[in-house]
GUKESE-655914 format. One line per field, with one value per residue (C-alpha): z, y, x; residue number from 1; residue in one letter. Coordinates in nm, 3 decimals. Example, Ala and Ser with C-alpha at 12.3 -4.5 7.8 and 13.67 -1.06 7.14 Angstrom:
2
Z: (0.780_0.714)
Y: (-0.450_-0.106)
X: (1.230_1.367)
pos: (1_2)
code: (a_s)
This chain:
385
Z: (18.905_19.230_19.191_19.366_19.647_19.586_19.807_19.963_20.033_20.189_20.393_20.544_20.335_20.250_20.575_20.515_20.338_20.206_20.195_19.970_19.960_20.290_20.491_20.440_20.447_20.738_20.884_20.698_20.534_20.176_20.021_19.683_19.442_19.554_19.457_19.686_19.846_19.715_19.997_20.141_20.309_20.472_20.612_20.937_21.010_20.960_21.202_21.196_21.456_21.575_21.930_22.090_22.340_22.042_21.938_22.257_22.129_21.853_22.070_22.354_22.126_22.023_22.361_22.531_22.275_22.169_21.798_21.849_22.068_21.801_21.549_21.381_21.332_21.362_21.309_21.545_21.514_21.331_21.470_21.219_21.294_21.127_20.988_20.636_20.658_20.793_20.488_20.232_20.389_20.351_19.999_19.912_20.073_20.286_20.614_20.692_21.000_21.150_21.364_21.148_21.186_21.084_20.857_20.678_20.629_20.493_20.245_20.143_20.089_19.924_19.738_19.640_19.616_19.850_19.886_20.267_20.483_20.833_21.057_21.340_21.622_21.794_22.090_22.190_22.319_22.425_22.271_22.385_22.303_22.458_22.489_22.508_22.836_22.728_22.598_22.899_22.718_22.367_22.286_22.339_22.037_21.818_21.590_21.666_21.472_21.596_21.513_21.404_21.335_20.985_20.781_20.767_21.146_21.410_21.589_21.294_21.309_21.674_21.719_21.466_21.645_21.955_21.768_21.618_21.947_22.085_21.795_21.624_21.247_21.117_20.832_20.611_20.436_20.561_20.862_21.113_21.215_21.589_21.524_21.293_21.544_21.296_21.391_21.140_21.121_21.030_21.007_21.215_21.312_21.676_21.758_21.654_21.835_22.188_22.059_21.830_22.135_22.348_22.090_22.052_21.669_21.760_22.017_22.087_21.945_21.934_21.920_22.084_22.429_22.574_22.391_22.584_22.922_22.797_22.717_23.073_23.226_23.040_23.125_22.798_22.795_22.962_22.858_22.775_22.701_22.620_22.296_22.443_22.620_22.284_22.090_22.339_22.321_21.965_21.788_21.682_21.554_21.379_21.303_20.931_20.720_20.388_20.091_20.127_20.478_20.370_20.088_20.350_20.455_20.652_20.954_20.975_20.970_21.253_21.445_21.425_21.538_21.834_21.938_21.901_22.111_22.394_22.365_22.389_22.701_22.855_22.779_22.968_23.264_23.326_23.259_23.492_23.342_22.997_23.062_23.212_22.914_22.669_22.823_22.718_22.478_22.225_22.319_22.382_22.642_23.002_23.203_23.417_23.102_22.956_23.294_23.307_22.953_23.022_23.379_23.440_23.772_23.644_23.403_23.630_23.542_23.186_23.096_23.143_23.010_23.039_23.348_23.312_22.973_23.130_22.812_22.968_22.977_22.683_22.637_22.404_22.193_21.883_21.703_21.537_21.564_21.222_21.312_21.415_21.047_20.897_21.138_21.084_20.696_20.760_20.996_20.765_20.504_20.732_20.830_20.661_20.480_20.269_19.980_19.817_20.003_19.682_19.693_20.048_19.970_19.726_19.880_20.105_20.464_20.572_20.288_20.409_20.674_20.435_20.179_20.437_20.735_20.741_21.098_21.098_21.231_21.513_21.606_21.611_21.831_22.071_22.094_22.213_22.411_22.520_22.472_22.673_22.391_22.163_22.390_22.268_21.898_21.820_22.059_21.901_21.865_22.106_22.009_22.225_22.197)
Y: (13.724_13.616_13.364_13.024_12.968_12.722_12.419_12.598_12.920_12.722_12.477_12.729_13.020_13.100_12.934_12.594_12.310_12.078_11.730_11.522_11.260_11.309_11.322_10.955_10.871_10.655_10.723_10.448_10.687_10.570_10.911_10.896_11.172_11.303_10.990_10.861_10.523_10.341_10.315_9.982_9.921_9.610_9.784_9.939_10.289_10.521_10.816_11.107_11.375_11.675_11.639_11.890_11.845_11.898_11.538_11.381_11.253_11.051_10.921_10.823_10.649_10.440_10.403_10.278_10.055_10.245_10.186_9.822_9.787_9.951_9.689_9.902_9.772_10.080_10.115_10.294_10.673_10.851_11.169_11.449_11.776_12.041_12.138_12.152_11.774_11.709_11.887_11.690_11.374_11.445_11.558_11.259_11.031_10.875_10.894_10.838_11.039_11.342_11.637_11.966_12.337_12.413_12.718_12.492_12.216_12.480_12.607_12.264_12.151_12.460_12.622_12.321_12.073_11.826_11.488_11.530_11.602_11.741_11.484_11.718_11.927_11.800_12.036_12.402_12.655_12.513_12.776_13.092_13.379_13.332_13.637_13.660_13.757_14.093_14.148_14.234_14.275_14.236_14.601_14.559_14.344_14.653_14.607_14.228_13.905_13.671_13.326_13.154_12.779_12.844_13.116_12.921_12.875_13.005_13.123_13.359_13.493_13.553_13.700_13.956_14.056_14.099_14.282_14.546_14.580_14.709_14.956_14.736_14.636_14.279_14.276_14.006_13.969_14.302_14.409_14.543_14.914_14.970_15.332_15.240_14.970_14.682_14.325_14.078_13.736_13.426_13.059_12.826_12.440_12.431_12.241_12.531_12.807_12.766_12.748_13.060_13.248_13.153_13.274_13.616_13.560_13.602_13.818_13.583_13.285_13.176_12.805_12.517_12.371_12.222_12.442_12.753_12.560_12.438_12.801_12.899_12.585_12.633_13.016_13.144_13.316_13.382_13.328_13.669_13.581_13.259_13.270_13.142_13.476_13.645_13.413_13.214_12.840_12.854_12.518_12.495_12.155_11.951_11.581_11.526_11.220_11.143_11.038_10.687_10.662_10.816_10.564_10.280_10.109_10.334_10.102_10.183_10.555_10.496_10.288_10.558_10.819_10.621_10.586_10.940_11.051_10.803_10.944_11.305_11.228_11.057_11.366_11.581_11.367_11.195_11.477_11.347_10.996_11.138_11.342_11.044_10.819_11.079_11.170_10.980_10.762_10.982_11.320_11.409_11.680_11.618_11.518_11.835_12.050_11.813_11.804_12.177_12.221_11.976_12.083_12.451_12.561_12.918_13.155_13.247_13.579_13.587_13.893_13.803_14.010_13.764_13.536_13.366_13.221_13.019_13.054_12.893_12.550_12.319_12.130_11.849_11.822_11.614_11.847_12.190_12.487_12.585_12.946_12.922_12.800_13.087_13.354_13.196_13.248_13.609_13.677_13.507_13.765_14.043_13.848_13.919_13.611_13.528_13.416_13.507_13.358_13.224_13.060_13.129_13.503_13.440_13.183_13.251_13.208_13.029_12.764_12.681_12.449_12.217_12.220_12.111_11.933_11.596_11.538_11.319_11.004_11.203_11.370_11.021_10.887_11.187_11.132_10.775_10.808_11.185_11.397_11.681_11.745_11.856_12.146_12.501_12.423_12.743_12.969_13.322_13.362_13.598_13.762_14.043_14.112)
X: (1.636_1.805_2.068_2.045_2.288_2.560_2.604_2.921_2.731_2.436_2.639_2.901_3.015_3.366_3.522_3.354_3.531_3.283_3.391_3.157_3.422_3.590_3.256_3.223_3.590_3.663_3.318_3.130_2.885_2.942_2.981_3.191_3.209_2.882_2.680_2.417_2.443_2.130_1.852_1.807_1.482_1.605_1.932_1.999_1.899_2.199_2.206_2.458_2.503_2.716_2.862_2.607_2.312_2.077_2.143_2.022_1.707_1.860_2.147_1.921_1.676_1.988_2.163_1.833_1.719_1.405_1.469_1.508_1.213_1.001_1.148_1.409_1.758_1.997_2.370_2.605_2.543_2.828_2.966_3.027_3.228_3.036_2.688_2.873_2.959_2.609_2.443_2.673_2.599_2.224_2.265_2.461_2.187_2.458_2.253_1.880_1.815_1.978_1.921_1.972_1.948_1.601_1.679_1.925_1.662_1.427_1.670_1.790_1.433_1.283_1.578_1.803_1.528_1.688_1.525_1.458_1.166_1.149_0.982_0.923_1.094_1.414_1.431_1.381_1.617_1.967_2.183_2.359_2.573_2.926_3.144_3.533_3.720_3.769_3.411_3.203_2.866_2.701_2.755_3.129_3.144_3.173_3.474_3.504_3.419_3.135_3.128_2.807_2.756_2.609_2.443_2.115_2.080_1.857_2.161_2.249_1.881_1.864_2.207_2.148_1.835_2.046_2.312_2.071_1.884_2.222_2.269_2.522_2.542_2.636_2.853_3.007_3.351_3.507_3.701_3.440_3.455_3.425_3.348_3.054_2.936_3.004_3.024_3.166_2.993_3.174_3.055_3.263_3.228_3.118_3.445_3.655_3.474_3.631_3.998_3.936_3.783_4.070_4.323_4.141_4.062_3.689_3.511_3.238_3.048_2.681_2.615_2.443_2.539_2.756_3.000_2.871_2.910_3.257_3.372_3.291_3.440_3.771_3.774_3.785_3.446_3.139_2.760_2.622_2.269_2.065_1.890_1.565_1.557_1.513_1.276_1.060_1.088_1.220_1.296_1.659_1.754_1.472_1.458_1.527_1.478_1.635_1.421_1.549_1.395_1.070_1.038_1.045_0.725_0.500_0.539_0.908_0.850_0.589_0.838_1.121_0.850_0.759_1.128_1.188_0.899_1.013_1.358_1.242_1.032_1.331_1.547_1.301_1.248_1.586_1.822_2.099_2.076_2.088_2.389_2.572_2.483_2.605_2.936_3.242_3.029_2.853_2.981_3.347_3.283_3.324_3.027_2.995_2.968_2.688_2.519_2.516_2.380_2.089_1.997_2.075_1.908_1.895_2.058_2.354_2.531_2.370_2.169_1.794_1.524_1.236_1.280_0.939_1.048_1.331_1.533_1.830_1.671_1.693_1.350_1.258_0.941_0.855_0.617_0.701_0.464_0.353_0.344_0.706_0.792_0.611_0.775_1.118_1.091_0.980_1.269_1.525_1.440_1.567_1.870_2.206_2.330_2.639_2.416_2.091_1.780_1.651_1.306_1.259_1.249_0.960_0.721_0.432_0.569_0.261_0.315_0.672_0.555_0.366_0.652_0.926_0.737_0.570_0.518_0.202_0.394_0.543_0.206_0.037_0.311_0.277_-0.086_-0.016_0.283_0.309_-0.003_0.143_0.402_0.119_0.031_0.088_0.110_-0.095_0.094_0.189_0.557_0.723_1.042_1.181_1.556)
pos: (1_2_3_4_5_6_7_8_9_10_11_12_13_14_15_16_17_18_19_20_21_22_23_24_25_26_27_28_29_30_31_32_33_34_35_36_37_38_39_40_41_42_43_44_45_46_47_48_49_50_51_52_53_54_55_56_57_58_59_60_61_62_63_64_65_66_67_68_69_70_71_72_73_74_75_76_77_78_79_80_81_82_83_84_85_86_87_88_89_90_91_92_93_94_95_96_97_98_99_100_101_102_103_104_105_106_107_108_109_110_111_112_113_114_115_116_117_118_119_120_121_122_123_124_125_126_127_128_129_130_131_132_133_134_135_136_137_138_139_140_141_142_143_144_145_146_147_148_149_150_151_152_153_154_155_156_157_158_159_160_161_162_163_164_165_166_167_168_169_170_171_172_173_174_175_176_177_178_179_180_181_182_183_184_185_186_187_188_189_190_191_192_193_194_195_196_197_198_199_200_201_202_203_204_205_206_207_208_209_210_211_212_213_214_215_216_217_218_219_220_221_222_223_224_225_226_227_228_229_230_231_232_233_234_235_236_237_238_239_240_241_242_243_244_245_246_247_248_249_250_251_252_253_254_255_256_257_258_259_260_261_262_263_264_265_266_267_268_269_270_271_272_273_274_275_276_277_278_279_280_281_282_283_284_285_286_287_288_289_290_291_292_293_294_295_296_297_298_299_300_301_302_303_304_305_306_307_308_309_310_311_312_313_314_315_316_317_318_319_320_321_322_323_324_325_326_327_328_329_330_331_332_333_334_335_336_337_338_339_340_341_342_343_344_345_346_347_348_349_350_351_352_353_354_355_356_357_358_359_360_361_362_363_364_365_366_367_368_369_370_371_372_373_374_375_376_377_378_379_380_381_382_383_384_385)
code: (x_x_x_x_x_x_x_x_x_x_x_x_x_x_x_x_x_x_x_x_x_x_x_x_x_x_x_x_x_x_x_x_x_x_x_x_x_x_x_x_x_x_x_x_x_x_x_x_x_x_x_x_x_x_x_x_x_x_x_x_x_x_x_x_x_x_x_x_x_x_x_x_x_x_x_x_x_x_x_x_x_x_x_x_x_x_x_x_x_x_x_x_x_x_x_x_x_x_x_x_x_x_x_x_x_x_x_x_x_x_x_x_x_x_x_x_x_x_x_x_x_x_x_x_x_x_x_x_x_x_x_x_x_x_x_x_x_x_x_x_x_x_x_x_x_x_x_x_x_x_x_x_x_x_x_x_x_x_x_x_x_x_x_x_x_x_x_x_x_x_x_x_x_x_x_x_x_x_x_x_x_x_x_x_x_x_x_x_x_x_x_x_x_x_x_x_x_x_x_x_x_x_x_x_x_x_x_x_x_x_x_x_x_x_x_x_x_x_x_x_x_x_x_x_x_x_x_x_x_x_x_x_x_x_x_x_x_x_x_x_x_x_x_x_x_x_x_x_x_x_x_x_x_x_x_x_x_x_x_x_x_x_x_x_x_x_x_x_x_x_x_x_x_x_x_x_x_x_x_x_x_x_x_x_x_x_x_x_x_x_x_x_x_x_x_x_x_x_x_x_x_x_x_x_x_x_x_x_x_x_x_x_x_x_x_x_x_x_x_x_x_x_x_x_x_x_x_x_x_x_x_x_x_x_x_x_x_x_x_x_x_x_x_x_x_x_x_x_x_x_x_x_x_x_x_x_x_x_x_x_x_x_x_x_x_x_x_x_x_x_x_x_x_x_x_x_x_x_x_x_x_x_x_x_x)
């Protein structure tokens, strides 16, 4: 029988420090010894985010008052440093609404039985593989270490597809052999990736923007390839609600959905304004990096195999493709992880979407406010590394 993964393995592996108490210390999240803060239907909506462009819909819904206009009181969003801390905050019930790596949400819901549900998509694409100054191409990662944001991330899934396409072998917890074409994978908080690449302790990293744009701006690395050029229009982060939020009156869930659909449309149509709004307020990165992440004119010098996919462009959409969920579960089964896959290795992939996703409110809001966002939900997944 396959052992269930521990919280430590799930939320970051050996390199992550899970701060069940410190996650909330000084951040107003109310985490204490892993006990959940009691849900308060009359209290303000509690949002947490990582400082990446994936968080844009949540942040813009707050910044432009979309939540308030829908009748939802909302607290100031809390910035967290890593996916490990985000996962702990969710498990503790200390936040109501977050953006989260979809594979992590799947594993938390299906295997850990976490009291969460995915409300819908957050964005598609928006991530890349950044290579160090002395790594001219993906194949040159042989014998090097590559940082990923989490084991249960679309980045880990796609970058392993890329490595294997180059004849390389991902390995865990051992020194990689250049002769054997091995690449060691290590989970790392996004904020630590640029310093690690600059110091030469890793040969590259794969993560969401603007950390790829920042790596280039600082001269510590170059973008080797955008992940959207490998898996076409793949959702990366999803919008996740805690059980406490889900047990609020249905009208509140509908109001949250309305605010999110409006924000995603704004992120698509006003990229310059969104970049300016995020810079210096919600995100610590400088405006040029955020602007570059949100509005790339082309893929630049990055390797491009499928130019018509425009994989360099982050896009925003409220609804998940059910076929993507099923294909993701299948691909995760062939992905090297530092923990057993648990229940996701046993369930019917076609059943995963219904077990984890409850997007009725977002679909209804999209029908009213942005019908174009519902196009392509039955498209076949395209993966060509």
